[in-house]
C-alpha positions as CSV (number, residue, x, y, z in Angstrom):
1,M,18.5,-5.7,35.7
2,L,19.3,-3.4,37.9
3,A,22.8,-4.7,39.1
4,A,23.2,-4.7,34.5
5,L,22.0,-1.0,34.7
6,G,24.2,0.2,37.7
7,L,27.5,-2.2,35.8
8,W,26.8,-0.1,32.6
9,I,26.7,3.5,34.4
10,A,29.8,2.8,36.2
11,T,31.7,1.0,33.2
12,Y,29.9,3.3,30.2
13,G,28.9,6.4,32.1
14,F,31.4,6.7,34.5
15,G,34.4,5.5,32.6
16,E,33.9,7.3,29.3
17,E,32.2,11.1,30.8
18,I,35.2,11.6,33.4
19,G,37.4,11.8,30.0
20,W,35.1,13.1,27.5
21,R,33.3,15.4,30.0
22,G,35.5,15.7,32.8
23,F,38.5,16.1,31.0
24,A,38.1,17.4,27.8
25,L,35.5,19.3,26.9
26,H,37.5,21.7,29.9
27,R,40.1,22.2,27.8
28,L,38.2,22.7,24.2
29,Q,35.7,24.7,25.2
30,S,37.7,28.2,25.1
31,G,35.8,28.2,20.9
32,G,32.9,28.3,22.3
33,W,31.0,25.0,24.4
34,I,28.7,23.7,21.1
35,R,32.4,23.4,19.6
36,A,34.3,21.1,21.9
37,A,31.2,19.3,21.9
38,V,31.3,18.5,18.5
39,I,35.0,17.9,18.2
40,I,34.4,15.9,21.1
41,G,32.1,13.5,19.8
42,V,33.8,13.3,16.3
43,L,36.9,12.3,18.7
44,W,34.3,10.3,20.5
45,G,32.8,8.8,16.8
46,A,37.2,7.3,16.3
47,W,37.1,6.5,19.6
48,H,34.2,3.5,18.6
49,L,35.5,3.3,15.1
50,P,36.8,-0.3,15.5
51,Y,33.1,-1.8,16.4
52,F,32.5,-1.5,12.5
53,F,35.3,-4.4,12.0
54,Y,34.9,-7.2,14.7
55,K,30.7,-6.4,15.8
56,D,28.7,-8.1,14.4
57,N,25.7,-5.2,14.7
58,F,28.0,-2.5,13.1
59,I,29.5,-4.4,11.0
60,V,26.1,-4.8,8.9
61,L,25.7,-1.5,9.3
62,G,29.2,-1.2,6.6
63,M,31.0,2.0,6.6
64,G,27.7,4.5,5.5
65,G,26.7,2.9,8.9
66,F,29.3,4.6,10.3
67,V,28.4,8.2,9.3
68,G,25.4,7.6,10.8
69,Y,26.3,7.1,14.1
70,L,29.2,9.4,13.7
71,I,26.3,12.2,13.2
72,S,24.5,10.5,16.2
73,I,27.4,10.4,18.2
74,V,28.5,14.2,17.9
75,M,24.6,14.7,18.7
76,G,24.6,13.3,21.4
77,S,27.6,14.7,22.8
78,I,26.3,18.1,22.3
79,L,23.8,17.0,24.4
80,L,25.5,15.3,27.0
81,A,28.0,18.9,27.1
82,W,24.5,21.0,27.8
83,I,23.6,18.1,30.9
84,Y,26.9,18.5,31.9
85,R,26.9,22.3,32.1
86,G,23.6,23.3,33.2
87,S,24.2,20.4,36.3
88,G,26.9,23.1,36.9
89,N,29.7,20.5,35.6
90,S,28.8,17.5,37.3
91,I,30.0,14.6,36.1
92,L,27.2,12.3,38.1
93,M,24.4,13.5,36.0
94,V,26.1,13.0,32.6
95,A,26.9,9.3,34.1
96,L,23.8,8.8,34.6
97,W,22.8,10.0,31.4
98,H,25.2,7.7,29.7
99,G,25.0,4.7,31.1
100,T,21.0,5.0,31.5
101,F,21.2,5.7,27.9
102,D,23.8,2.5,26.4
103,F,21.9,0.7,28.7
104,V,18.4,1.3,26.6
105,S,19.8,1.6,23.7
106,A,22.9,-0.9,23.2
107,S,21.8,-3.3,25.3
108,P,19.5,-6.3,24.6
109,I,16.2,-4.3,25.8
110,A,16.9,-2.4,22.3
111,A,14.8,-4.7,20.8
112,G,12.9,-3.7,17.7
113,S,11.7,0.2,17.1
114,V,13.2,1.4,20.8
115,N,17.1,2.7,19.5
116,A,15.1,4.6,16.5
117,V,12.6,6.5,18.7
118,I,15.1,7.1,21.8
119,S,17.4,8.3,18.5
120,V,14.9,11.0,16.8
121,V,14.1,11.8,20.8
122,V,17.9,12.9,21.3
123,I,18.2,14.4,18.1
124,T,15.1,16.9,18.8
125,W,16.2,17.6,21.4
126,V,19.8,18.4,20.5
127,L,18.4,19.9,17.5
128,V,15.6,22.2,19.9
129,I,18.9,23.1,21.9
130,L,21.1,23.9,19.0
131,W,18.3,26.4,18.0
132,Q,17.8,28.1,21.4
133,A,21.4,28.8,21.2
134,K,21.2,30.6,17.7
135,I,18.6,32.8,19.6
136,S,20.3,33.7,22.2
137,Q,23.6,34.4,20.6
138,S,21.3,36.7,18.6
139,S,19.5,37.9,21.5
140,P,19.2,41.5,23.4
141,P,21.5,41.2,26.8
142,G,19.0,40.4,29.9
143,T,16.9,37.9,28.0
144,E,16.3,34.6,29.0
145,A,17.3,30.9,27.1
146,L,17.0,26.9,27.4
147,H,20.8,26.4,27.5
148,P,22.6,26.5,30.1
149,P,25.0,30.2,30.1
150,D,28.3,30.1,28.5
151,E,31.4,30.4,31.4
């Protein structure tokens, strides 16, 4: 199982995060990191759209399921951008998170309600990040916020 997790981190973690956060986020965040994360999330969702045409567990969701999937991918993109920025732009940190998340949520380990619980936790976490970002934008200078500072 450890070897499978390592493979998941190497492929899904590093394989995607080098491009999404390491390359794209830097080039898109001039308009704000949250905006950049949303754009990347939409592109990332489109990247996975073919799954809905050939993978049985995606096909059963239908195109309506794609909308929900897209929302969750955008939320995940915001979370990963937040982790990336908060860790000093560490590809290692986001690759570990992404690979481990995919291993737990997209592998056979995710049977039953595990995937739903993980998704609710991630969405709640992102809502807190967005709420804190909104507060920090309206806070007087010098106040602390839970999100990483803008670059």
